[in-house]
KESE-135163 format. One record per residue (C-alpha): residue in one letter; z, y, x. Coordinates in pm, whole numbers, plus 50000, padded with zeros to 5 digits. Example, Ala and Ser with C-alpha at 12.3 -4.5 7.8 and 13.67 -1.06 7.14 Angstrom:
2
NODE, rest, w, v, u
NODE, a, 50780, 49550, 51230
NODE, s, 50714, 49894, 51367
This chain:
326
NODE, rest, w, v, u
NODE, m, 49191, 37819, 00888
NODE, k, 49355, 37731, 01196
NODE, r, 49018, 37720, 01343
NODE, s, 48920, 38069, 01214
NODE, m, 49253, 38219, 01362
NODE, k, 49168, 38062, 01693
NODE, n, 48834, 38214, 01698
NODE, i, 48980, 38556, 01597
NODE, s, 49213, 38525, 01867
NODE, f, 48955, 38402, 02142
NODE, h, 48724, 38701, 02058
NODE, a, 49008, 38958, 02058
NODE, l, 49093, 38853, 02406
NODE, i, 48762, 38888, 02548
NODE, i, 48720, 39236, 02399
NODE, l, 49068, 39347, 02557
NODE, s, 48957, 39202, 02885
NODE, c, 48633, 39411, 02854
NODE, i, 48798, 39714, 02733
NODE, l, 49098, 39768, 02964
NODE, p, 48887, 39759, 03299
NODE, v, 48641, 39998, 03143
NODE, n, 48910, 40229, 03049
NODE, g, 49083, 40222, 03393
NODE, f, 48738, 40253, 03619
NODE, s, 48609, 40499, 03361
NODE, q, 48891, 40754, 03499
NODE, i, 48758, 40716, 03870
NODE, h, 48411, 40928, 03857
NODE, r, 48319, 40883, 04226
NODE, l, 48433, 40698, 04524
NODE, s, 48242, 40750, 04858
NODE, v, 48353, 40636, 05197
NODE, s, 48074, 40717, 05475
NODE, f, 48060, 40826, 05842
NODE, s, 48003, 41209, 05926
NODE, n, 47695, 41040, 06163
NODE, d, 47534, 40714, 06119
NODE, s, 47500, 40651, 06466
NODE, i, 47687, 40787, 06805
NODE, l, 47670, 40726, 07184
NODE, i, 47957, 40541, 07348
NODE, g, 48252, 40796, 07390
NODE, q, 48132, 41026, 07119
NODE, q, 48344, 41097, 06825
NODE, t, 48280, 41100, 06452
NODE, d, 48447, 41122, 06114
NODE, l, 48505, 40857, 05844
NODE, v, 48520, 41045, 05544
NODE, i, 48689, 40910, 05220
NODE, q, 48637, 41107, 04909
NODE, l, 48747, 41005, 04535
NODE, a, 48685, 41228, 04227
NODE, k, 48936, 41108, 03932
NODE, d, 49111, 41239, 03615
NODE, k, 49450, 41389, 03632
NODE, n, 49643, 41117, 03486
NODE, v, 49509, 40858, 03737
NODE, n, 49707, 40763, 04051
NODE, v, 49515, 40610, 04340
NODE, i, 49657, 40486, 04667
NODE, f, 49437, 40550, 04951
NODE, p, 49448, 40298, 05242
NODE, l, 49639, 40343, 05558
NODE, f, 49501, 40249, 05895
NODE, a, 49705, 40251, 06209
NODE, d, 49519, 40251, 06548
NODE, t, 49187, 40119, 06461
NODE, l, 48922, 40065, 06186
NODE, l, 48803, 39747, 06338
NODE, s, 48868, 39629, 06685
NODE, e, 48583, 39818, 06811
NODE, l, 48629, 40130, 06629
NODE, e, 48963, 40347, 06753
NODE, i, 49119, 40626, 06552
NODE, i, 49192, 40929, 06731
NODE, s, 49362, 41113, 06454
NODE, n, 49354, 41157, 06077
NODE, s, 49398, 41429, 05832
NODE, e, 49614, 41472, 05530
NODE, i, 49479, 41384, 05197
NODE, d, 49341, 41707, 05086
NODE, t, 49341, 41778, 04712
NODE, m, 49096, 42007, 04533
NODE, l, 49041, 42077, 04158
NODE, s, 48679, 42071, 04056
NODE, g, 48657, 42127, 03675
NODE, k, 48842, 41839, 03504
NODE, d, 48810, 41646, 03799
NODE, i, 49051, 41613, 04110
NODE, i, 48889, 41559, 04428
NODE, l, 49088, 41366, 04715
NODE, t, 48950, 41364, 05071
NODE, q, 49073, 41218, 05382
NODE, k, 48921, 41200, 05739
NODE, y, 48967, 40988, 06013
NODE, h, 48840, 41090, 06352
NODE, v, 48698, 40779, 06520
NODE, t, 48527, 40680, 06843
NODE, a, 48394, 40365, 07010
NODE, f, 48335, 40240, 07347
NODE, d, 48122, 39928, 07306
NODE, s, 47763, 39947, 07197
NODE, g, 47658, 39750, 06867
NODE, s, 47642, 39833, 06487
NODE, f, 47986, 39793, 06312
NODE, t, 48048, 39756, 05943
NODE, i, 48359, 39851, 05768
NODE, p, 48405, 39595, 05482
NODE, s, 48486, 39696, 05149
NODE, i, 48828, 39878, 05126
NODE, p, 49070, 39820, 04836
NODE, f, 49201, 40129, 04648
NODE, p, 49503, 40053, 04410
NODE, v, 49485, 40210, 04091
NODE, h, 49758, 40313, 03851
NODE, f, 49668, 40423, 03493
NODE, s, 49856, 40427, 03176
NODE, g, 50083, 40128, 03279
NODE, i, 49780, 39940, 03393
NODE, k, 49763, 39814, 03753
NODE, d, 49400, 39733, 03904
NODE, t, 49201, 39788, 04226
NODE, i, 48851, 39940, 04291
NODE, h, 48666, 39879, 04609
NODE, s, 48448, 40075, 04821
NODE, l, 48096, 39988, 04943
NODE, p, 48079, 39862, 05307
NODE, v, 47963, 40115, 05575
NODE, s, 47814, 40096, 05893
NODE, l, 47824, 40281, 06232
NODE, r, 47579, 40220, 06526
NODE, v, 47703, 40268, 06855
NODE, d, 47420, 40308, 07128
NODE, r, 47424, 40318, 07488
NODE, p, 47306, 40633, 07654
NODE, e, 46949, 40618, 07777
NODE, i, 46912, 40591, 08145
NODE, t, 46584, 40700, 08312
NODE, p, 46542, 40516, 08652
NODE, n, 46351, 40777, 08797
NODE, s, 46586, 41061, 08681
NODE, s, 46805, 41265, 08931
NODE, f, 47189, 41219, 08939
NODE, r, 47388, 41491, 08730
NODE, d, 47713, 41610, 08755
NODE, i, 48000, 41488, 08550
NODE, k, 48022, 41712, 08238
NODE, p, 48316, 41950, 08253
NODE, a, 48628, 41891, 08035
NODE, i, 48592, 42065, 07695
NODE, n, 48827, 42342, 07638
NODE, t, 48999, 42314, 07286
NODE, p, 49199, 42566, 07150
NODE, v, 49579, 42535, 07206
NODE, n, 49760, 42557, 06830
NODE, f, 50122, 42705, 06790
NODE, k, 50247, 42357, 06726
NODE, e, 50134, 42246, 07069
NODE, a, 50258, 42533, 07238
NODE, l, 50604, 42568, 07069
NODE, p, 50794, 42313, 07311
NODE, y, 50668, 42514, 07608
NODE, i, 50787, 42860, 07430
NODE, l, 51127, 42702, 07347
NODE, g, 51162, 42557, 07716
NODE, g, 51062, 42917, 07858
NODE, l, 51310, 43095, 07632
NODE, v, 51592, 42842, 07762
NODE, v, 51504, 42890, 08099
NODE, i, 51515, 43263, 08076
NODE, l, 51860, 43227, 07870
NODE, l, 52017, 43011, 08155
NODE, a, 51895, 43265, 08426
NODE, i, 52063, 43554, 08233
NODE, l, 52388, 43350, 08199
NODE, a, 52386, 43237, 08583
NODE, i, 52328, 43621, 08660
NODE, f, 52599, 43724, 08445
NODE, f, 52852, 43475, 08549
NODE, f, 52738, 43542, 08931
NODE, r, 52785, 43909, 08908
NODE, k, 53134, 43879, 08709
NODE, f, 53317, 43617, 08924
NODE, f, 53145, 43539, 09243
NODE, y, 53005, 43882, 09339
NODE, k, 53323, 44047, 09235
NODE, k, 53537, 43815, 09437
NODE, k, 53285, 43861, 09747
NODE, i, 53341, 44246, 09742
NODE, t, 53706, 44200, 09705
NODE, d, 53737, 43949, 10007
NODE, t, 53510, 44212, 10208
NODE, l, 53741, 44498, 10116
NODE, i, 54030, 44277, 10221
NODE, t, 53879, 44161, 10551
NODE, e, 53803, 44541, 10656
NODE, i, 54176, 44578, 10663
NODE, p, 54347, 44420, 10985
NODE, p, 54534, 44107, 10897
NODE, y, 54844, 44237, 11069
NODE, i, 54851, 44539, 10862
NODE, l, 54834, 44350, 10543
NODE, a, 55119, 44119, 10672
NODE, l, 55346, 44406, 10769
NODE, e, 55273, 44576, 10443
NODE, e, 55391, 44270, 10245
NODE, l, 55688, 44227, 10481
NODE, q, 55805, 44568, 10445
NODE, k, 55750, 44518, 10043
NODE, l, 55968, 44221, 10052
NODE, r, 56239, 44401, 10226
NODE, s, 56233, 44713, 10002
NODE, e, 56259, 44498, 09709
NODE, k, 56534, 44292, 09855
NODE, g, 56370, 43991, 09794
NODE, w, 56634, 43752, 09925
NODE, e, 56867, 43892, 09634
NODE, k, 56612, 43907, 09346
NODE, l, 56451, 43578, 09397
NODE, s, 56591, 43237, 09463
NODE, i, 56635, 43113, 09802
NODE, k, 56345, 42881, 09771
NODE, d, 56089, 43131, 09637
NODE, y, 56189, 43387, 09885
NODE, y, 56131, 43180, 10183
NODE, t, 55821, 43023, 10028
NODE, q, 55707, 43374, 09985
NODE, l, 55817, 43482, 10363
NODE, s, 55654, 43170, 10524
NODE, g, 55351, 43237, 10302
NODE, i, 55305, 43606, 10411
NODE, v, 55321, 43482, 10800
NODE, r, 55099, 43174, 10757
NODE, t, 54824, 43404, 10581
NODE, y, 54845, 43634, 10891
NODE, i, 54816, 43345, 11124
NODE, e, 54514, 43206, 10952
NODE, n, 54334, 43557, 10921
NODE, q, 54436, 43665, 11262
NODE, f, 54381, 43349, 11470
NODE, a, 54135, 43163, 11268
NODE, i, 54388, 42871, 11222
NODE, n, 54419, 42693, 10892
NODE, a, 54787, 42775, 10852
NODE, l, 54825, 42739, 10472
NODE, e, 54725, 42391, 10477
NODE, s, 54852, 42267, 10787
NODE, t, 55227, 42147, 10874
NODE, t, 55455, 42340, 11080
NODE, c, 55414, 42113, 11382
NODE, e, 55009, 42127, 11363
NODE, i, 55051, 42537, 11341
NODE, l, 55267, 42537, 11643
NODE, k, 55019, 42328, 11867
NODE, r, 54700, 42511, 11749
NODE, f, 54882, 42866, 11790
NODE, e, 54972, 42773, 12142
NODE, k, 54631, 42671, 12237
NODE, v, 54478, 43009, 12082
NODE, y, 54770, 43262, 12164
NODE, g, 54890, 43085, 12499
NODE, k, 55224, 42954, 12602
NODE, n, 55457, 43244, 12535
NODE, r, 55798, 43077, 12472
NODE, d, 55971, 43345, 12326
NODE, i, 55701, 43416, 12066
NODE, k, 55654, 43062, 11979
NODE, n, 56028, 43002, 11935
NODE, k, 56051, 43278, 11697
NODE, l, 55771, 43148, 11464
NODE, e, 55920, 42771, 11508
NODE, e, 56256, 42884, 11371
NODE, l, 56136, 43079, 11096
NODE, l, 55863, 42815, 10978
NODE, q, 56114, 42519, 11030
NODE, l, 56397, 42693, 10833
NODE, s, 56153, 42783, 10553
NODE, d, 56072, 42401, 10517
NODE, l, 56438, 42298, 10522
NODE, v, 56494, 42538, 10222
NODE, k, 56200, 42442, 10044
NODE, f, 56206, 42068, 10091
NODE, a, 56575, 41995, 10216
NODE, k, 56738, 42237, 09991
NODE, e, 56919, 42427, 10288
NODE, i, 57100, 42751, 10188
NODE, p, 57112, 42973, 10474
NODE, t, 57389, 43251, 10503
NODE, p, 57302, 43577, 10336
NODE, d, 57281, 43763, 10677
NODE, m, 57042, 43507, 10802
NODE, n, 56789, 43605, 10511
NODE, l, 56728, 43950, 10638
NODE, k, 56737, 43836, 11005
NODE, n, 56460, 43616, 10926
NODE, l, 56279, 43880, 10748
NODE, d, 56298, 44105, 11053
NODE, k, 56200, 43818, 11272
NODE, a, 55887, 43755, 11075
NODE, i, 55805, 44132, 11124
NODE, l, 55870, 44121, 11491
NODE, f, 55658, 43817, 11517
NODE, v, 55367, 44015, 11374
NODE, e, 55416, 44309, 11579
NODE, l, 55406, 44099, 11900
NODE, t, 55128, 43919, 11817
NODE, k, 54899, 44196, 11663
NODE, p, 54571, 44280, 11884
NODE, v, 54642, 44505, 12179
NODE, t, 54298, 44658, 12149
NODE, t, 54351, 44809, 11812
NODE, e, 54676, 44938, 11925
NODE, k, 54519, 45115, 12213
NODE, h, 54216, 45240, 12007
NODE, e, 54466, 45400, 11769
NODE, e, 54662, 45569, 12064
NODE, n, 54323, 45685, 12207
NODE, e, 54245, 45853, 11865
NODE, i, 54574, 46031, 11853
NODE, t, 54571, 46152, 12185
NODE, k, 54189, 46244, 12195
NODE, p, 54247, 46612, 11996
NODE, e, 54522, 46690, 12222
NODE, n, 54301, 46640, 12561
NODE, e, 54052, 46835, 12374
């Protein structure tokens, strides 16, 4: 009895071992791995085409190659796995675009394809496939030929997209640069041009008269009043005599003014007294008497009047007397 049970178990195992692989493989109807050309010349290209027909409920894992099929066969590109329905079959197709730079006959060995079906895992294998790579035939007596020109391949949208985006970014940056230039720099340049067209002494006198009419020595703090007063004089000196007065000390201004204007003791003394008093008020907290505040304003006006260009004044006088002479 025991022996008969062992025989039954043994025969059952044999039957199962035969049935299961057959059921698994019966769901794979066709597996083909082939080259689109059996032979190529060195440097030419061809496709390795993998095609498999299967049932819907079978899962087959395609092989994944990196850069080469063999050491002699280089992969240029590969396609995605294309799926097509043909009757009850699903046909899977993938292509590897390859080339070779060595001559000879190269055989790709059997490729494994893992198969999953109803909880069963197995593997099917393709047949080996060969590719012959030949050297170009050279005729000793033939004449030399020019190198073949480059092949023009169409540019697709994916390749052109980075250049399109780069061009749009450059255009956007150019528009922003023009906008900010016109809004800030160009506007400031026009304003500076209009200011430079008015003589510096006229601007200085207008500012000093405005300070007088507003009674700045009463409305402003003493420090702010002398800061504004000395600032008007320093700006006038800088624009009229090309002296960097706004960023120079009083001593530096006096030395440069004497070199440019000449050694006029009276005018230099007026400038020196005004600037030194302003420095004492701003930095040493000196508090001048109320009558000195107005006198220093008058002194600044007199300084501008004495140092303004003589040619401009004469030109204005000539313009006034000209109609009378006519």
